[in-house]
Structures are given as C-alpha cells and as structure tokens.
C-alpha angles and dihedrals in degrees: 000000000000090000094052089053095049091049091050092051093047092050091050091050093053091047091050093051089047093050090045093050091050087051093051093047091049094045094048115123119249117234116255115252138200094036110190143160118234138191089030121142100229133359093264105024141052136164088240110277117095144124129250111211135179141166123248116257090223098233098130096271116158106271109249095011106119138140121222116215113200135198126187118201088342092308118119111242110177149305115248114201121214085012098148113103093189128037091273106002142091125198116217127193132171143139095202106111110232143107110276124202124191135200123180123211120195118218123211129210091273089055090252114142137200123198124233115260093236143035135219130213137200132181115222109213113192102157117109119231119255125241112218121199094174096098098031097104090220117138110217116245093023109178118234137166113238092244095061130079126248120229117211130173110191125183115218130175147164125209096207120030092008131207132275128037086126090291102092129076139174116221115202119206120194110176091312099325107113127195121181118212127189112239109242123187090338096310137102104205123177140163096181111071107147120231097172113136098018117134130228117293143036117344117192117230111218121181130197123190132176128210124222094278088047102254105157121223120193130195109204091186142185088228112118139177115215110220119201124186097173114108116219121241117243121204122193117191131176126203124234096020090200120043146163122263112272089021125129124250120196116207120195128197121215135164148182131208128190092195126056094338136255119301098223092192088067097046118113113254122241113276127220115208126193109204125223132222093269110106128217141065118313135192116227112255089207114075127221105234122190117185123184127214091266094056100255112140138190127190129206136182131194138195137234131191128227102203131200085254085094106118111198113225128241131049124278128194126213132151090005092302123116106218117212099194143008128210113208118209130185126247089250092058090045093053094046094044127268123222122195138167103231126197118211112284090021121116144182124235120217141159132241105189105322098327125100118235136176140216112198139177113235105169138005136199131174091271104017143060125197109209134185126209118197169168080112098029119247121172133201135169113221132195122218109288093012123129135201139185129219135200099208100173102044096240097125094257130104109242104177134043116197130188131185104218102177148324119237135154091000090304130116114222101215133176122202127185140178116252135168106203127155115241111237116203120219125242092270092056094248121125104231094196090054090051088052092050090051098044102025089221125130109229108304099334118114118216090257092050091051091048090050093052091049091061111110097217091057091063092043092057090048090053094049092049090050092049090048094053091048092051093047093056096042089053093049092054093050090052090051090055091052094053092049095053091051092056 
C-alpha cells in the first residue's frame, strides 16, 4: 500500500515538473530584433539626443516591458528596467562626450528576460570646433576702405565628428555684417567679406563655426579691421610757377590724411619738367596721387606758365644789327597788346599770319628810341609817348602799332599790338605814314625842334607871356573907364 502511494506521488511530481517546464518554455520572452538608433546626426556621431528603437521578438513578452543595458566607452554602466518610454523605444539624452553602447532585454510575464541578439553604439560629440587664425595670413588691424572686400582664410577642425560634408559653415561677423561660408577641407576661405556701411575705426571680426553634429564654436577675437572712408588731400605744386622757355620746372606731390595716414610708398614722386618754346599756361600731364593705408586715393594737377620772358640763346643778325636775344610772344599776346622793356640789341618775335616778324631796339637816348621792324627791315625813331604804324607784308594795310611808353634804366618800354588798318594816301599821292617810317620824323619837326618843344620851361615862358598880355589889356581898359567917368 505504501509502495503504491509512493509511486503515485512520484509520478505526480514528475508530471508536475514536466507541465511546469512546458509552461516556462512557452512563457519565455523572445529577444528583441531590428535594434537601431534614430534621430542621430550621422551613423557614428550625434550631439547627445537620440532614440534607440527595436522590434518585438513576438515571444509573448509583456508589451512595453524592456530592460536597457548601457555601456560607456566599453565599461558597463547599468541596467534600467522598464526603461522603454514607447512600446519599443527608448529616449537617450546626455552631454557627456563618450561612446555609448546599448543592449535591450525583453521581460515576460514571469519576469524572465532575454537580451537582444545585437547591440548598437553612438558616439556623443559635445566639443565645439576650434577656429584657428594662426595660418590665416591676416595682419591684424589691416586698413580697408568700406567699399572694398576683406579676404580671410580661416582653418577650422573637429577631432571627433569633424567638419565638412556640406553640414559645416563659418559665419563671419564684422560689426553686424554677416557672411556665411561653407567649410571646405577644413578651411573657410573667402574674398568677399563685405565692409559696406561700416564707419571709420576698428571693426571686430568674430567667427562662428559648427561641426558635423552642429556643435557651434565661436571666436570672439581680438582681430579687427580698420575701415576708413576719409579721402586724403593731394597737393601738387610747381616751382617756379612762371619760367622761361627751355627752363626746368620741379613739381612736388604732397598730401595729408585725417584717417589712417598717407602711404608714402604709394605717393607720386616729384616730377621735373623741361619747358618747350611754346608760350602759355600748361597743366601738368603727370598727376599727383596720394593714397592712404586704407586704399583711398586723391589726384591733383597743377599749372605752370611759360612766359614771353624766354630769351632764345645765340646771336642773330638782320639789317646790319647783331641781335643778342629774342623774346617770343604768342599770337594772343600780340593781338591783345604786349608791353616789354627792351635793352638795345634785344628784339621781340611775333607772327603776322604764318610768317615770323621782329621788332628790335637798335639805339636808345634819354628821349628817343630807334626801332627796326622786319622781316623786311623798316626803321623809325620814336619820342616818348609817340606811336607809329607799320605795314610789314606790303598788302596796303597796317599790321603793327608801336608805342614808346617810357625810357628807364637804359631800357625802352615799348608796346606793340596787332592791327589791320587800311592805309589812306594823302592828296599828293604820298603816303605820309610811309614817309614817317623812312625818316622817323613827325611832320616838319626835326629831332632837335621836337626836343626843344618838349622842354617844360619853354611852355612855362609861353604861358607867362600870354598872362602878361591879358593883364596889360585888362588894366588899360580899366584906366579908360576911369577917365571917361571924370569927364
């Protein structure tokens, strides 16, 4: 009896163990599958906020009941039960830079769990990329005008996620003017940084750059660009301002600048000009250019005058006179009237039409000057204040009008002027002016008589005689009236 009972109990135990084993086997959790990371920046790197997602293994595990096993830089950290915050998903967030590895375990109704057959990893990059000016080639406090562009070559990099791949940019800020440049091979290179609208003075250059996972590095630097809108002032001066023909004029370029200063290496050098025989006022063909250190420039020109006081060298003979100097005047000076103090054997060259002619001083006394007009020589002797006309080309018209203004310091002050006046013959058919040109006499006066009549005391005597006669007759008339009244 006892044996039967024992056998019965033993069989029941075996059956129970078998049934329990079947239950446990049937109730075991299936391992999650398709384990992935979502919302990450790249396959390998993220800034630290992403999702771990998986698919249920379908083994009867309790939906939404999973354990997350976490490793940090290959060191096991912890296991977090019931960690999923969606049916098959886990949200992860950290700013601690490391390589994170995840394994997901499914838990069934009997609290048995089964790990996933795979793990996933993601490197969290929280370090901002550095901005490097060292190799930029930029000289701090470079001077620029605000209409120009600034060139910068900035090295950027990131040791983890890196820069580039079309996701990284440099943003250049120069006192509020922003320019965005794509990172290329670890460099932000630009020649188009806009300075328009910036005022005079220092402008700070700040640079922002993001790495692949969008960490932003900023360089709030001590690098500046100095913008200058003030144009310098150029001054071109020539000395002397009036010169003889063939003389040398030295023109000097100087300048001032109230901004960044004058760049003397870009200042126009002094110019030496050798004048030619053409008379008049001339503007320098060379410009005076002043450039400041920001590139602002200013140009200036000046003038110099080649006067008729240009005596050509050498000796020339005409009409038996050996001329020792010739003053050349312009057509305009001749037409307007030209006055010159001439020494003996000096002459003035002028043109009538296209032909050259001369007026020269042959002889000089205290009261008279003997002149010669050529190219066909004609002579005349003039008293001070006297004028004469000449027909020098034989066309029946007077061409030159000459006046002797004064005589001082052995020089005759003579005015000559162009005229075009018809010659009118007298009733006897003789041309009085031609006779005057040949004899140098005015009407019937000889040189001595003319000189006598120009003495001041002669006219004083005449005036006194006239006054005496007038007084005599007036007194005689008064006496006659007295006698008539007595009678």
